[in-house]
C-alpha positions in Angstrom: 8.9 -13.5 -14.8 6.4 -16.2 -15.7 3.2 -16.3 -17.8 0.6 -13.6 -17.5 -1.9 -14.3 -14.7 -5.5 -13.3 -15.5 -6.7 -14.3 -12.0 -5.1 -12.2 -9.2 -3.0 -14.3 -6.9 -2.2 -13.7 -3.2 0.9 -15.6 -2.1 0.7 -16.0 1.6 2.8 -17.8 4.2 1.5 -19.0 7.6 5.0 -18.4 8.9 5.1 -14.7 8.1 3.8 -12.0 10.5 3.4 -9.6 7.6 1.4 -12.1 5.6 -0.8 -12.6 8.7 -1.3 -8.8 8.9 -2.1 -8.7 5.2 -4.6 -11.4 5.6 -6.3 -9.4 8.4 -6.4 -6.3 6.2 -7.8 -8.1 3.2 -10.6 -9.8 5.2 -11.5 -6.7 7.2 -11.0 -3.9 4.7 -11.2 -5.5 1.2 -13.4 -8.6 1.4 -14.2 -8.2 -2.3 -10.5 -8.6 -3.1 -10.2 -11.5 -0.7 -13.0 -13.3 -2.5 -11.5 -12.5 -5.9 -7.9 -13.6 -5.5 -6.5 -17.1 -5.8 -4.8 -17.9 -2.4 -1.4 -19.5 -3.0 0.7 -21.0 -0.2 4.4 -20.0 -0.1 6.5 -22.1 2.2 10.2 -23.0 2.6 10.7 -26.6 1.4 12.2 -29.2 3.6 14.9 -31.6 2.2 12.4 -33.8 0.4 10.5 -31.0 -1.2 13.7 -29.2 -2.0 15.0 -32.2 -3.9 11.8 -32.6 -5.8 11.8 -28.9 -6.7 15.3 -29.1 -7.9 14.6 -32.2 -10.0 11.6 -30.3 -11.5 13.9 -27.4 -12.5 12.9 -24.9 -9.7 14.9 -23.1 -7.1 13.3 -21.6 -3.9 14.5 -18.0 -3.2 16.4 -18.3 0.0 18.3 -15.4 1.6 19.8 -15.2 5.1 18.6 -12.5 7.4 21.0 -10.6 9.7 20.5 -10.6 13.4 20.0 -6.9 13.4 17.2 -7.2 10.8 15.6 -10.0 12.7 15.5 -7.9 15.9 14.1 -5.0 13.9 11.2 -7.2 12.6 10.4 -8.3 16.1 10.1 -4.6 17.1 8.3 -3.6 13.9 5.6 -6.2 14.0 5.0 -5.5 17.7 4.6 -1.8 16.9 2.1 -2.5 14.0 0.1 -4.9 16.1 -0.1 -2.4 18.9 -1.2 0.4 16.5 -4.0 -1.9 15.2 -4.9 -3.1 18.7 -4.3 -6.6 17.6 -3.3 -9.4 20.0 0.2 -10.8 19.2 1.8 -13.8 20.8 5.2 -14.6 19.3 5.6 -18.4 18.5 8.8 -20.2 19.0 9.9 -22.3 16.0 12.1 -25.4 16.7 13.2 -27.3 13.6 9.9 -26.4 11.8 8.6 -28.4 8.8 6.5 -25.9 6.9 4.9 -28.6 4.7 2.9 -29.7 7.8 0.6 -26.6 8.0 0.8 -25.6 4.3 0.0 -28.9 2.7 -2.8 -29.3 5.3 -4.2 -26.1 3.7 -4.5 -28.0 0.4 -6.7 -30.6 2.2 -8.9 -27.9 3.7 -9.1 -26.1 0.3 -10.2 -29.3 -1.4 -13.0 -29.7 1.2 -14.1 -26.1 0.6 -12.7 -24.8 3.9 -9.5 -23.1 2.7 -10.3 -19.6 3.9 -11.4 -20.9 7.3 -8.3 -22.9 7.7 -6.0 -20.0 6.9 -7.8 -17.8 9.5 -7.6 -20.6 12.1 -3.9 -21.3 11.4 -3.0 -17.6 11.6 -4.9 -17.2 14.8 -3.2 -20.3 16.3 0.3 -19.1 15.4 0.2 -15.3 15.8 -2.5 -14.7 18.4 -2.1 -17.8 20.5 1.6 -18.4 20.0 1.1 -22.1 19.1 3.4 -24.3 17.0 1.6 -24.9 13.7 4.3 -27.3 12.7 3.1 -29.6 15.5 0.8 -32.2 13.9 -1.5 -32.2 17.0 -2.1 -28.4 16.5 -3.1 -29.0 12.9 -5.3 -31.9 13.9 -7.0 -29.6 16.4 -7.6 -27.0 13.7 -9.1 -29.8 11.5 -11.5 -30.8 14.3 -12.5 -27.2 14.8 -13.4 -26.9 11.1 -15.2 -30.2 11.0 -12.5 -31.8 8.8 -10.7 -35.1 9.0 -8.1 -34.3 11.7 -5.9 -37.2 10.9 -5.8 -36.4 7.2 -4.8 -32.8 7.9 -2.2 -33.7 10.4 -0.6 -36.3 8.0 -0.9 -34.1 4.8 2.9 -33.8 4.5 3.2 -37.6 4.3 0.9 -37.8 1.3 3.0 -38.2 -1.9 0.3 -36.6 -4.0 0.1 -33.6 -1.8 3.9 -33.4 -1.8 3.8 -33.3 -5.6 1.0 -30.6 -5.6 3.1 -28.6 -3.1 6.1 -28.7 -5.5 3.9 -27.6 -8.4 2.9 -24.6 -6.3 6.5 -23.9 -5.5 7.3 -24.0 -9.2 4.6 -21.3 -9.7 6.4 -19.3 -7.0 9.4 -19.4 -9.3 7.4 -18.7 -12.5 5.6 -15.7 -10.9 8.8 -14.1 -9.7 7.8 -14.3 -6.1 10.7 -13.6 -3.7 8.9 -12.9 -0.4 5.5 -12.5 1.2 2.9 -11.2 1.2 3.1 -11.1 -2.6 0.4 -10.1 -5.0 0.3 -10.9 -8.7 -2.0 -9.8 -11.6 -1.0 -9.8 -15.2 2.5 -8.3 -15.5 2.0 -6.4 -12.2 3.7 -7.5 -9.0 3.2 -6.1 -5.5 5.4 -7.2 -2.5 4.7 -6.4 1.1 2.0 -5.2 3.4 2.5 -1.6 2.4 1.9 -2.6 -1.3 -1.6 -4.0 -0.6 -3.3 -0.6 -1.2 -1.6 -0.4 -4.6 -2.7 -3.9 -5.5 -6.3 -3.1 -4.5 -6.2 0.1 -6.5 -4.8 -1.8 -9.5 -7.7 -4.2 -9.4 -10.3 -1.5 -8.9 -8.9 0.5 -11.9 -9.5 -2.5 -14.0 -13.1 -2.9 -12.8 -12.4 -6.2 -11.1 -13.7 -5.2 -7.7 -16.4 -3.2 -5.9 -15.8 0.5 -5.1 -12.9 1.3 -2.7 -13.1 0.7 1.0 -10.8 2.2 3.7 -7.1 1.3 3.2 -5.2 -0.8 5.7 -2.1 0.4 7.6 1.2 -0.5 5.9 4.5 -1.9 7.1 7.9 -3.4 6.7 10.2 -6.4 6.2 11.2 -10.1 6.9 11.4 -12.7 9.6 13.4 -15.8 10.4 16.9 -17.2 10.1 16.2 -18.6 6.6 13.6 -16.2 5.4 13.3 -14.5 2.0 14.7 -11.0 2.0 16.4 -8.7 -0.5 16.6 -5.7 1.9 13.5 -3.9 0.7 10.9 -2.8 3.2 7.4 -4.2 2.8 7.5 -8.0 3.0 9.1 -11.2 4.3 9.5 -14.9 3.9 
């Protein structure tokens, strides 16, 4: 476990449906917490980032998912989306490079449009079924937000952004993050959509947020052939 974090952190992944649902719950039910937390991208490194991470002394927490669990996740997320009356369109990932959407987030954040980018990327992936590892999709999101489309689309080619991405992955290691959504404050860690109410309560008990608002609906596990998963219900990679 790493150093004590005074600023609450929300580790999110644009790949993960549970992270998407946690984002929706934060924005709709706990906007004060959404404004308070530091939004940290969590993404599976490609060969280049993995090598840089290893050279820096870090190791990304990989764990294979069984076919049975993958099928369960498909069913479970569909069930949750239906219960929330949320539109869900399953995307198809073919040789994805997750630096493409997640390093583009760093560009949007630098320009003061980080939250808007996250919302647009989640909408594109989980509500429209689009491939957010396609540079043209990221360019379109950039244009939608009034940002430099070419810069967002090429973010993964920028050596400085690559280095920043690796520093963020080192924080993943230091904070003991092993899946998403993952919430960190002080020595306290909360993993999974169903732990969001506990994280919110933790912050409210310490006087860091406004009075409690309605709690979101909770849920389950992981997704993907190379996703983070230790068998515990509540989060995924």
